[in-house]
Structures are given as structure tokens and as C-alpha cells.
DRENGU-62511 format. One line per 10 residues: number of its first residue (from 1); their letters; for each residue x, y, z of C-alpha. Coordinates in Angstrom, 3 decimals. Layout:
REM residues N
NUM> A> X/Y/Z | ...
//
This chain:
REM residues 416
1> MNVDPVFKDE> -24.152/-34.412/-2.491 | -26.567/-32.057/-4.009 | -23.389/-29.815/-5.182 | -24.352/-26.564/-7.191 | -21.099/-26.950/-9.651 | -21.515/-23.286/-10.655 | -21.563/-22.055/-7.179 | -18.806/-24.474/-6.012 | -16.507/-23.499/-8.978 | -16.844/-19.595/-8.293
11> RKLTYLNAEG> -15.211/-19.809/-5.470 | -12.471/-22.701/-7.069 | -11.553/-20.052/-9.710 | -10.828/-17.690/-6.917 | -7.613/-19.260/-6.168 | -6.450/-20.155/-9.798 | -3.805/-18.354/-11.842 | -4.853/-16.532/-14.883 | -3.876/-19.434/-17.246 | -6.207/-21.851/-15.011
21> ADKPLKSPLP> -3.150/-23.742/-13.142 | -2.891/-24.203/-9.306 | 0.366/-22.623/-8.574 | 1.758/-20.072/-6.043 | 0.563/-16.597/-6.833 | 3.294/-14.109/-7.741 | 2.780/-10.382/-7.043 | 2.266/-8.056/-10.107 | 2.923/-5.166/-7.981 | 6.751/-3.129/-9.208
31> QDVLDRARAY> 8.978/-2.215/-6.783 | 8.017/1.935/-6.676 | 5.019/0.515/-4.835 | 6.603/-0.760/-2.433 | 9.467/1.734/-2.333 | 6.938/4.633/-2.036 | 5.089/2.517/0.905 | 8.574/2.243/3.024 | 9.375/5.817/2.645 | 5.489/6.628/3.581
41> RLGRLRAEMA> 5.446/4.075/6.643 | 8.718/5.574/8.209 | 7.622/9.086/7.559 | 4.419/8.244/9.766 | 6.523/7.430/12.356 | 8.757/10.084/12.436 | 5.784/12.837/12.193 | 4.250/10.767/15.153 | 7.440/11.065/17.040 | 7.621/14.811/16.555
51> RQDVAGLLLY> 4.207/15.121/17.466 | 4.699/13.657/20.419 | 7.820/15.549/21.477 | 10.212/11.883/21.561 | 13.920/11.868/20.525 | 13.669/8.413/19.878 | 11.379/5.414/19.161 | 12.924/1.864/20.002 | 11.298/-1.088/18.468 | 11.178/-4.508/19.395
61> DPVNIRYAFD> 8.207/-6.053/17.876 | 8.864/-7.477/14.586 | 5.750/-6.094/12.804 | 6.533/-2.577/14.031 | 10.330/-3.038/12.897 | 8.670/-4.451/9.650 | 6.841/-1.276/9.375 | 9.289/1.017/10.014 | 12.638/-0.908/7.859 | 11.091/-3.412/5.880
71> CTNMSIWTAH> 13.542/-5.596/7.754 | 12.825/-9.118/9.068 | 14.219/-11.863/10.431 | 12.721/-15.168/12.332 | 9.812/-13.186/13.062 | 7.728/-15.459/15.567 | 10.646/-16.623/17.172 | 11.567/-13.030/17.899 | 8.195/-11.970/19.053 | 9.172/-13.829/22.055
81> NPMRYALILS> 12.828/-13.556/22.302 | 13.858/-9.883/22.003 | 17.229/-10.183/20.705 | 16.784/-7.672/17.791 | 15.817/-4.411/17.798 | 15.436/-0.608/15.734 | 16.225/2.927/17.090 | 14.712/5.665/14.793 | 16.322/9.182/16.296 | 14.190/12.129/15.783
91> GGPGIMFEFK> 16.236/14.363/13.593 | 18.843/11.564/13.452 | 19.482/7.995/11.965 | 17.585/5.100/11.706 | 19.750/2.216/13.363 | 18.703/-1.403/12.898 | 20.296/-3.915/15.714 | 20.532/-7.415/14.015 | 22.267/-10.477/15.454 | 25.676/-10.884/14.343
101> GCEHLCEGLP> 25.817/-12.756/11.373 | 22.479/-11.225/9.870 | 23.660/-7.925/8.639 | 23.144/-8.961/5.161 | 19.235/-8.997/5.950 | 19.036/-5.038/6.342 | 21.389/-4.419/3.361 | 19.896/-2.300/0.688 | 17.106/-1.157/2.872 | 16.228/2.468/2.410
111> GIDDIRNSIA> 15.412/3.494/5.936 | 18.434/1.831/7.941 | 20.841/4.501/8.043 | 23.217/2.140/10.277 | 23.169/-1.851/11.079 | 24.863/-2.510/14.121 | 25.260/-5.967/16.550 | 22.454/-5.939/18.506 | 22.835/-6.784/22.705 | 20.523/-9.282/23.874
121> WMFMARGERA> 20.203/-9.255/27.912 | 17.817/-11.810/28.410 | 18.474/-14.692/30.904 | 18.375/-16.967/28.166 | 21.155/-15.628/26.175 | 23.104/-14.595/28.941 | 22.376/-16.189/31.743 | 24.181/-14.753/35.322 | 25.896/-12.496/32.840 | 22.324/-10.517/31.886
131> PEALALWADE> 23.187/-7.510/34.065 | 26.484/-6.713/32.331 | 24.800/-7.097/28.996 | 21.940/-5.190/30.193 | 24.663/-2.014/31.165 | 26.058/-2.288/27.758 | 22.994/-1.992/26.091 | 21.776/0.963/28.182 | 24.720/2.691/27.548 | 24.635/2.334/24.146
141> IADLLRQHGG> 20.676/3.792/23.775 | 21.329/6.614/25.851 | 24.231/7.932/24.577 | 22.716/8.010/20.880 | 20.017/10.064/22.496 | 22.201/12.451/24.002 | 23.959/12.465/20.648 | 20.954/12.872/18.537 | 18.413/14.227/21.030 | 19.271/17.954/21.722
151> GNMRLAVDRM> 18.733/17.693/25.299 | 15.631/15.779/25.128 | 15.709/12.337/26.561 | 12.204/11.093/26.058 | 12.414/7.527/24.389 | 9.669/5.825/23.414 | 9.565/1.859/23.798 | 7.101/-0.852/22.180 | 7.843/-3.846/23.830 | 10.488/-4.612/27.091
161> EPEGGFALAH> 11.061/-5.808/30.114 | 11.066/-3.993/33.256 | 14.652/-4.325/33.901 | 15.281/-2.656/30.523 | 13.198/0.788/31.596 | 14.975/0.824/35.073 | 18.192/0.578/33.737 | 17.523/3.316/31.004 | 15.915/5.781/33.629 | 18.994/5.113/35.944
171> RGVEVIDGGQ> 20.876/6.792/32.936 | 18.288/9.672/32.771 | 15.836/8.675/29.545 | 12.366/9.103/30.293 | 10.325/6.216/29.090 | 7.294/6.342/27.673 | 4.694/3.786/25.973 | 5.728/3.741/22.099 | 2.161/2.033/21.382 | 1.052/5.594/20.981
181> VTETARSIKS> 3.365/6.387/18.407 | 3.386/3.502/16.383 | -0.401/2.460/16.508 | -1.358/6.353/15.693 | 1.341/6.281/12.736 | -0.036/2.851/11.372 | -3.505/3.876/11.551 | -3.723/5.613/8.253 | -2.719/4.164/5.077 | -1.305/4.975/1.943
191> ADEIALMQWT> -2.331/3.974/-1.584 | 0.734/2.154/-1.672 | -0.070/0.270/1.590 | -3.567/-0.410/0.002 | -1.956/-1.830/-3.040 | 0.450/-4.146/-1.081 | -2.605/-5.235/1.125 | -5.055/-6.272/-1.731 | -2.182/-8.604/-2.752 | -2.585/-10.278/0.212
201> IRVCEAGMAR> -6.076/-10.434/0.220 | -5.683/-11.921/-3.047 | -3.716/-14.703/-1.694 | -5.779/-15.079/1.410 | -8.698/-15.897/-0.853 | -6.886/-18.104/-2.744 | -6.565/-19.710/0.517 | -9.786/-19.349/1.572 | -11.180/-21.201/-1.748 | -8.606/-23.784/-1.231
211> IYEHSQPGVT> -10.402/-24.393/2.472 | -14.059/-24.286/0.627 | -12.698/-26.777/-2.111 | -11.874/-29.271/0.303 | -15.156/-28.596/3.275 | -16.157/-32.271/2.292 | -17.555/-34.373/5.109 | -14.653/-36.754/7.240 | -12.103/-33.552/6.726 | -10.763/-32.214/10.218
221> ERELWAHLHF> -10.880/-28.948/10.996 | -6.614/-29.077/11.207 | -6.673/-30.464/7.464 | -8.806/-27.613/6.254 | -6.747/-25.196/8.625 | -3.664/-26.225/7.144 | -5.234/-24.915/3.438 | -4.847/-21.334/4.461 | -1.355/-21.925/5.549 | -0.370/-23.753/2.418
231> ENARSGGEWL> -1.430/-21.278/0.080 | -0.120/-18.315/2.173 | 3.923/-19.774/2.491 | 4.061/-21.013/-0.927 | 3.020/-17.213/-2.339 | 5.287/-15.498/-0.078 | 3.487/-14.898/3.164 | 4.210/-14.925/6.410 | 2.127/-16.895/9.108 | -1.118/-17.064/10.620
241> ETKLLTCGPN> -1.605/-15.174/14.278 | -4.510/-17.861/15.334 | -6.410/-21.406/14.794 | -9.803/-20.508/14.433 | -11.398/-22.545/12.430 | -14.026/-24.863/13.740 | -17.186/-26.972/12.389 | -20.568/-27.846/13.983 | -20.937/-27.448/17.642 | -17.138/-26.649/18.249
251> TNPWYRECSD> -18.339/-23.237/16.616 | -20.268/-22.214/20.043 | -18.703/-20.848/21.949 | -16.441/-19.199/19.559 | -12.697/-19.225/19.912 | -12.190/-23.006/20.151 | -8.928/-23.803/18.145 | -9.010/-26.427/15.261 | -8.774/-29.716/16.079 | -8.850/-33.492/14.607
261> RECRRGEMIS> -12.401/-33.460/14.731 | -14.411/-34.469/11.531 | -16.481/-32.065/9.857 | -20.187/-33.729/9.153 | -22.104/-33.197/6.436 | -24.819/-30.451/6.524 | -22.409/-28.631/9.634 | -21.583/-24.944/9.598 | -17.598/-24.455/8.951 | -16.644/-21.370/10.418
271> FDTDMIGPYG> -13.243/-19.491/10.286 | -11.232/-16.514/10.939 | -7.954/-16.102/9.010 | -6.067/-13.735/10.791 | -3.536/-14.166/8.093 | 0.091/-12.414/7.914 | 0.712/-12.603/4.334 | 2.886/-11.243/1.242 | 4.537/-7.636/2.085 | 3.957/-8.430/5.834
281> YCADLSRSWT> 0.187/-7.329/5.402 | -2.738/-8.957/7.383 | -5.908/-10.231/5.486 | -8.354/-10.747/8.465 | -11.625/-12.297/6.840 | -14.421/-14.530/8.369 | -16.793/-16.708/6.340 | -19.227/-19.439/7.370 | -20.675/-22.175/4.978 | -21.738/-25.765/5.403
291> CGYVPMTDTQ> -20.261/-28.733/4.877 | -20.694/-30.724/1.422 | -22.105/-27.564/-0.160 | -25.347/-28.738/0.833 | -28.063/-26.103/1.269 | -28.259/-24.640/4.750 | -31.023/-25.387/7.346 | -33.779/-22.720/8.302 | -31.624/-22.028/11.754 | -28.535/-21.870/10.067
301> KRLYQTARAQ> -30.358/-19.626/7.473 | -31.562/-17.276/9.923 | -28.533/-16.748/11.913 | -26.507/-16.152/9.054 | -29.099/-13.531/7.466 | -28.626/-11.947/10.896 | -24.747/-11.724/10.989 | -24.920/-10.279/7.431 | -27.685/-7.570/8.489 | -24.845/-6.560/11.170
311> IEHNMALLQP> -22.220/-6.494/8.712 | -23.975/-4.442/6.091 | -25.565/-1.734/8.804 | -22.428/-1.121/10.057 | -19.910/-0.867/6.952 | -22.790/1.640/5.417 | -21.640/3.956/8.672 | -18.084/4.364/7.886 | -17.369/7.516/7.329 | -14.569/9.733/8.196
321> GLSFAEFNAK> -14.818/12.326/10.915 | -17.590/9.882/12.440 | -16.900/9.650/16.432 | -16.386/6.157/17.692 | -19.513/7.127/20.167 | -21.471/8.558/17.299 | -20.903/5.130/15.572 | -21.835/2.914/18.391 | -24.981/5.308/18.549 | -25.890/4.503/15.246
331> SWRIPEAHVD> -24.598/0.994/14.883 | -26.665/-2.430/14.571 | -28.254/-3.679/17.829 | -27.876/-7.227/18.380 | -31.079/-9.463/19.337 | -31.464/-10.527/22.874 | -31.423/-13.917/21.549 | -27.542/-13.560/20.598 | -26.375/-11.191/23.214 | -24.537/-14.111/25.471
341> YRYSLALHGV> -22.325/-15.251/22.539 | -21.830/-12.089/20.760 | -18.237/-10.891/19.974 | -17.139/-8.371/21.585 | -16.294/-5.830/18.850 | -17.793/-4.145/16.297 | -15.154/-2.932/14.422 | -10.914/-2.860/14.667 | -7.903/-1.622/12.690 | -5.922/-3.562/10.900
351> GMADEWPVVL> -2.189/-3.122/8.559 | 0.553/-5.588/9.401 | -1.687/-6.979/11.948 | -4.980/-6.245/13.826 | -4.425/-2.798/15.462 | -5.828/0.474/16.804 | -8.431/1.415/16.559 | -10.558/-1.191/18.481 | -14.560/-0.096/19.054 | -16.337/-2.667/20.846
361> LHPDFEANHG> -19.818/-3.814/20.404 | -22.605/-1.716/22.044 | -23.153/-3.848/25.095 | -19.778/-3.198/26.102 | -19.098/0.069/24.724 | -18.838/2.064/28.126 | -15.082/0.286/28.133 | -14.424/1.781/24.834 | -11.612/4.723/24.211 | -12.311/7.788/22.370
371> GRIEENMVLC> -11.184/8.676/18.810 | -12.881/9.312/15.327 | -12.850/7.172/12.023 | -10.417/8.861/9.662 | -10.031/9.078/5.773 | -7.499/6.131/4.581 | -8.177/3.825/7.683 | -8.585/0.174/6.775 | -11.352/-1.177/9.536 | -12.656/-4.670/9.744
381> VESLIGEAGS> -16.325/-5.081/10.143 | -16.973/-8.211/12.549 | -20.196/-10.285/13.299 | -20.809/-13.399/15.521 | -24.033/-14.591/15.753 | -24.835/-17.747/17.803 | -27.725/-18.457/20.435 | -28.439/-21.258/22.818 | -27.780/-25.057/21.318 | -27.197/-23.619/18.003
391> ESIKLETQVL> -23.682/-23.118/15.844 | -22.151/-20.184/15.544 | -22.091/-17.686/12.248 | -18.719/-15.624/11.789 | -18.341/-13.021/9.103 | -16.139/-10.475/8.439 | -15.079/-8.386/5.942 | -11.900/-5.582/5.200 | -12.777/-1.942/4.689 | -10.990/1.111/3.255
401> VTGDGPQRLD> -12.813/4.228/4.700 | -12.707/6.399/1.999 | -14.344/10.291/1.565 | -16.788/8.953/-0.895 | -18.064/5.930/1.489 | -16.871/2.935/2.677 | -15.066/0.556/-0.112 | -14.299/-3.173/0.548 | -11.265/-4.317/-0.211 | -12.261/-8.501/0.040
411> SFPWEM> -14.375/-9.916/-2.588 | -14.893/-13.637/-1.680 | -18.622/-14.396/-2.229 | -21.228/-14.619/0.918 | -23.210/-17.483/0.961 | -26.426/-15.510/0.606
//
């Protein structure tokens, strides 16, 4: 199969433990790293609440709840069933409203001052009695704001059905978008957060190496994608946000999800991990390589080199203080042949998931928001290169912004 054994083993070694065994990866990070990260994250939220003058922050998004309290309970299920929530009161307690019978999941977490049973008012849970539950819920939230807000009744909320906003407004609560608080707070990472994120990346790269090891003719896209799930799950990770692994003609246009199509010798295999791993942090990495480890064709090589050029150019620009507009003006220009097949983003933030900021690629930048690149942001630098009749090359790297320049957090090899 014209396999280069050294080239192949370089990736295989990525997912082996130090003793050379193919086993789950166990984090070497001491507990105090996690403890400091927890304190830092809650402090970031409280500081941003004060800056935006809100009396409380109500969180339903399980990613935001984990960022605030590190408390998890059926995260995927609760992402679409709003039945548990957290309330942080400015100058007051942090309260976790948990399912009845699940209170023990919150015990011992330092940011939680009070554990209460949640009141679910969604139709699935309460049917025609949902309005009664809604009234009880709104009364409790409003009473807590009056008790701890010092007359301030501004409440930031990240996710909520409209009936909740109406009920709170009826009780004198001014509801604002909690994303203004959570996204800004989450955008700046501590050194301890970076250590936790780097461990997730280590696990992700082990999963990528497993995908590489099985990139043989006849394997299906779904089979390959399952290897990343497997490595993440057995090493303490959470979930994958997408199913973006395709081969050959399925890579263009991008965004097809993995299927039962079998990969053929010499075709490109392209993927984007979007992996929520250990400690709840995200590893968002993309790579492309050939099925069967054969050399790229001239077209594949040209597209790959173009994608690398975009990654390297845009990554080199990442300096604290650079405005998004300045970045856009200096950013790599996509050749005309690839414009219709482009990725919409040049950069995006990443932490416990994809997050603010999002900087659009230059053809779309006029729709972008304002802002600046700041020290200790973690940004994913993106590239998607295809053209009429070709496969797509998808590359992405995860970068810490420092005063000394950009620092890549991932190390999985490029193909060139």
C-alpha cells in the first residue's frame, strides 16, 4: 500500500501511553489546578456581572453551568430540556437548582452556596399545569433578586422560553441577554484553564491518531468518526458537537455529516473534531489526509498547500490589541477559485465550547461585530479550501494569544 511506516508510526505513538500501551489516558493534573480554575471562572462571571450592572445571572445552558459551578448532570439532555438551572446573585450566593434526587451531584463544589430543587415549567414535564409551575418559579427568582439585589432587578439570562421572560417582567424583573455576560467572561483564560484545555487536546489527538490508524480503504466515514468518540469517552471526555468527517466527493461541499460511504484508496479524508473532552473543555481541530497513506495527487497537494498558507498567515497576525477590523485588513486573501467553497470564519474563540469572538472571513467581514484580540484568548484558526470538482481540505489549529506571539496548543502533525 506504499505506506511510510515512520510517517504512520509518528501518529500511532500520539495515542499510546508512556509505557506503550493502548489504554485510556488518565489526567496527570493535580486537584489544585482544577480548584483554581473553578475559582477563576466564577470570579470572571461575578466581575462581568458587576461591570454590566446586573443583580443576577440565570443559567440554563449546561456549558455555562459547568463554567460557573463545574456541576454536570445529563448535559446533552438538559441542553434541550430546561429542567435544571443556576442562579448567581451579585454580592449574594451561588445557587444550583437541581433535579430532586440529584442534589448529591452538587455536593463539595466550592462555588455552590445553596442547593435547591429546580422547578420545571416546560409543557413536557407539567402539561396543562405548566402555568402553575411557571408562577412558582418566577416568584422564587424575583424574591431572590429583591433579597440580594439592593433594589437592582436586572437579571441576565442565557437561555429561556419566552413565557419565562413575560412572567419575570410581570414581577418587576428586567431581563437582559446573559450572553453578554457569559461570552465576555469566558473569552479570557487563566493558566489553569489552559492546562485543563491542553489535556483535552491530548485526548483529542489520541482520537485523531486512532482515526489515522484506521484510515484504510473500505472503512466507512462513520467507523472512522466512532474512533474519536471511543477515545474521548474512555478517557473521561463528554461529547462531540458535530459529525463532520467525510471522504472523497462527500468533502465538497463541506458540512455533510459522516455516512456509511466507504473511503477509497487515495481519497482525502477531512474532519473537524468539535470535541468536548475531559474537564468540559473543547478541542476543535481539523485535519485532512489520504486514505491508505498514499502520496497526494498534484491537485490534493496544491489545495493542501493553499490551506496551510491560510493557517500560517492568519495565525502569525494574532497579537493582543489587534482589532478585528485590523486583523481583517491584514488577513490572508482567498484565491478566486476557492471563494465559492470557502469557510465563513477566519477565527473563533474556544473554551468549554466554541465561543465569542467570531471573526468572519474577509469576503463576509462587513457583517462582523467589533472587538479586539486580547491576551489569553484561545482562538481557532480555520481553513477550508476547495474548488469546482475537487475535494475539500479542512485544517484548523487551536492557538493561545500571548504577549510573545501566538502559541499553538495542538501538535498533531500536518501532512506537509
